[in-house]
N, C-alpha and C positions, 0 to 999 in steps of 0.2 A: 504493500500500500504506500501511497505517497502521503507523507506526514508533514504537517506544520506543527512544530513543537513550541509550546508557550511556557515560559518560566522565568524566574528571576534569581532566587537564592541558591546557595551551595547545595541545598537539599535536592534540587532538580538536576544537578550536574551528572551524578551517576546514571540517572535515567536517560539523559541525552546521549552520553557515551555508549550506553548499552544499545540504544536504538540505532545509532550510527553503525554499529557492528552487527546488526541484525539483518534479516532478509528484507526489511522495509527500507524505504528511501526517505530521509529527512530532507525535504526540499527547501525549507526555510525555518529559521528560529526567530520567534517573536518574543521580544523582551522590552523592558523599560529603557528609555534613553539614559545616558550617563547623568549622574547627579553630583553636584558639588559637595565635597566632604573635607574635613580637616581644617586646620588653621588657614591653609593656603587656598581653600575652597577649590581644590583641583577636581576636575571632572573624573568621576570613577565609574567604570562600567559595572554592570551586574555580573556576578559570577557566571551566569549562563551565557552572557554575551562574550566574556573572556574565553570560555570553553569553546563556544561556537567559532570564535575567531581562530583559535588554535587548531580546530578541526577543519578550518577553511570552508565553513558552511555559510550560506546566505543569511544575513541578519536583517530582520525587519524591526526597527525600533518604533514603538507605538506609544504615543502620549495619551490619546483619547480613543477608546474603542468604539465610541458612538459617532466619531467623525466620518462624514461621507467619503472623504478621500481614503481613510483607513479601510473602510468597508470595500472600496474599489480595489485597493491594493491586495487585500486578503482574497477577494474573489478571483483576481488575476492569477494568484498562485495555483489555482486549480487543484486543490488538495482532495484526497479521498477522506481524510480524517484530521481533526485537530486533536492534539494530545496536550493536556494541561497539567503541569506539576508546580504547585506553589506560585501561581501567577495572580490573576484577578478574576472577579466575577464577570463572566461573558454575557453580554446582552443577547437577546434573541436574534437580532440581525446578524450577529457573528456566529452563533451556534448553528444557524440554518445554512451557512455557506458551504461547508464540505459535504460531499455526497453521502458519506456514511455517518455524519454527525460528529460529536465531540466527546472525548473521554477524559476523565480527571483521575489523578492519583491523589488520595487523601490519607493523612497520617493518623488514622484511627479506624476502629471497627464500627463503621457507620451502622445505625444512626447515632451512636455515641460520639460526643465531642464534635459537633458541627461547628465550624468557625475557624478563626485565624490561628489558634494556639493549641491544637489537640495534644501535641506531645508534652508541652509544659503542664497542661491540666491533668494528664494521666499521672504524672509524677507528683504534682501538688496534692492530688486526691489520694495518693498512696496505692494506686492500682498495682496489682501484681502481673497484669497482662494487658497488652494493647495489640495493635496490628495496623494493617494497611488495607485500603479498599480502592478498587477501581470501579467507577460508575459512569453511567451515561449522563452528561451534563444537561441540566435544565436551568431556566433562569433563576430559580430559587436556590439559595445557598445550600450546597451539599445534600440536596434532596432527591437526586436522580436515582434511577433504578440501578441496583448493585449488579456488577458483573462477577468479580472475584474478590476474595479476601484471604489474607494470611495473618496468622497470629504471631506475636513475639512476646517472650517473657520479660518482665521488668524485675531487675534485681535491686536489693535494698540500697546498694551504693551506686546505681546508675544515676547519671546526671542528665540534664537536658542535652549537653554536648555529646555524651557517649551514646545516648539513645537515638539522638538525631542522626548521628553518623551511621549507626547500625540499621536504622529504619530506611535511610536514603538508599543504602545498598540493597536491602531486601525489596524495597519499592521498585527499584530498577528491574529486578527479576520478575516481580509480579506484573509490572506494566508490559514487559515484553511477552510474557505468557498470555496476558489478556489480549494483546493485539494479534498474536499468532492465531489464537482461537476465534477471535472476533472476525478475522478475515475469512476463516473457514465456515463461519456462521454456525458454530457448535456450542456457543454459550447461551445459557438460559438466564436472562436477567430477571430480577425480582424486585418488587417494591420494598422500600424501607418500612419498618414498623414504627409509626409515628408515636406510639405510646412509650417507646424506649428511647426516644430522641433526647439528647442533652446538648448543651451549648459549651463552646470553648472560645470565649471572647478574647480579644487582644489583651495582652498583659499590660496594665497601666502601672505607673510608678506607685500609686497609692496601694496597689495590691502587693507590692514587694516589702511593705513595712512590716517588721516582725512584731508580733504580739507575744511578749515573753510569758504571758499567763497561759498560753497554749502549751500542749505537751511537747516533750522533746521530739517525739516522732512526727508530730504535725509541723514543727519548725524545720526539722531535718528534711521533710518532704517538700516544704516550700522552698528552702534554699537550694536543694538539688534540682528542683524544677526551674530555678532561675540561674543555674550555673551552666555555662560561663557568662550568660547575659540575661537580665541586667544585674543579678545579684540580690540577695536579701538585704534590706536596709534597716539600720538602727542608728542611734545617736551616741557619740562618745565625746564628752567635754564640749558639747554644743555644735559638733560637726557631724555630718553624715558619714557613716562608715558602712561599706558594703561587705557582706560576708559570703564566702564561697566554700564549697566542699566541707562537709561536716561528717562527724561520726556520733554515734549515740552512746550515752551511759544511762542505763535503766534506773540506777539508784539516785535518790535525791541527796543533796548536800545540806549543810547547815545554813546555807545562804538563801536569800529571798529571790523571787522571780526577777530575772533580768540582771542579776549580780554575777560578777566573775566568781566562779566557785573554785577554780584551781588554775595555776599558771605553771606551765612546764617550759622547757627550753624551746620546743618546736611548736607549741600550741597552747591555747587556753580554753577553758570550758565555762559555759554559762548555765546557771540554774534556770529551769523553766517551770511551768506549772506542774509538770510531772517528769522527772528525770533531768538529765543534763545533755547539752550538745557541745561537742569539741569542734572548735573552729580551726581549719587548716590553712585558709587563705583569706586575705582581707584587702580592702582598698579604702584608705582614708581619703576624705574629700580633698581634692587638689593633688593627690598623689597617684602613683602607678599601683596597679594590682601586684601583690607580692605574697610570698609564703609568710605564714604567721611567725616563723622563726626569724625572718628578716625584720618584720614589723616590730617584734619585741625588743630588738636591739636598740631601737630609737624611741620607744615608748615605755613609760613606767606603769606597768600593769600590776596590780596586787589584788589578791582575793578580797572581794567585797566591793570593788569598783562597779558602779552602776552603769548599765547601758539602757538606751531608750528613754 
């Protein structure tokens, strides 16, 4: 099949590479235009655009999917199918362009975790299992008929970063399997169960603020769902401090919620509403992210110091 691939972040890169090496033909890659970033406001391409450039693929940078000229460009590509991985919501005018419709790869077992941040929320909620879904795109967010799904176990010390990487690779395999079967017309799609639908909204800064009254497990799940970005947030001496990569201590200490309960050479622990969390990486406001061992060289932390 002739494929137009649509995507932006690193999550979509393994899928693009896998499809280029499949029996299908990627005739164009649709992605966002470069955006200014950093102090110099240098224009930065999306990871998908960089990958497409390396693979010498045709790149179509799109600002507005509803623009008439964009529609004309997409129609002219004459694709059999649009394949979407972590891109944008497609309007009906775009969905209806390819002969065989459009397929999306989503990072959850739909209908669970519809929305922008399914991997983060599976960790924050302490799930022991998640997965990936390929489905036929409809104008409504993540509500199309399901084609294939694959499950993946979540381990206690998985972070957003590690799970993101593993799922992007598994997703590439699932997507290729889906397209091979879709071309042969041997897939039986089925509707999602609306009664089991849950949402995975975009992570906001306010959601990253740590409530030390919660249990160590809840806080551990929050921080690992926000590692490596944007990190759990608390306050130390009037400044925001981000926390990354934690471990659990089931037992309580003699200290109150939000107080440093122990300080070691390479880490410190904080008392929570039930149990303690060991903090292994931090980033103080205005500073770079660093190992806790390096952070403690320049900061006087003692048991009883209050956070938050």
